[in-house]
N, C-alpha and C positions, 0 to 999 in steps of 0.2 A: 504494500500500500504506500502511496506517495505521501511524503510529508510536505510537499510543495503547496503553499497557500495559493499560488497562482493557478493551480490545476483544478480549482473548483469547477471550472467550466471546461474541463478537458474533453468531454464528449463533444461539446460545441467546437472546440479547436480541431478535433479530429474530423468532424463533418465539414467544417470550413476548408480544411486542408484538402480533403478529397474533392470538394467542389471547385476550389480555386487552383489546385494542382501546384501550389507553391507555399511553403512556409512563410516566405517573405511577404507575399500578398495577404496571407491570413493575419500575420502580425500587424501589418499596416491597417487592415480593416478593423481589427479588434483593439488596436492601440496598445499592443504589448511588444516585447522584444521577440525576435525570431527564435532565440534560444529558449524562451519560455514555451513557445509552440512546440518546438522539437522535444523538449523535456516532457511536456504533458502527453504528447502522442506516444513517446517511448514508454511512459508510465502505464499507458493503457494496454500495451502489448503483453 
């Protein structure tokens, strides 16, 4: 289980990444850093 506070919306991050095809675009759309998206998606795996 992730201890990452930013991963509360990790499912949303995952869906956005799948739809947009880019962690960079997802990060920009959600107003977070790319590394946050990457970490949250990795935590879902």
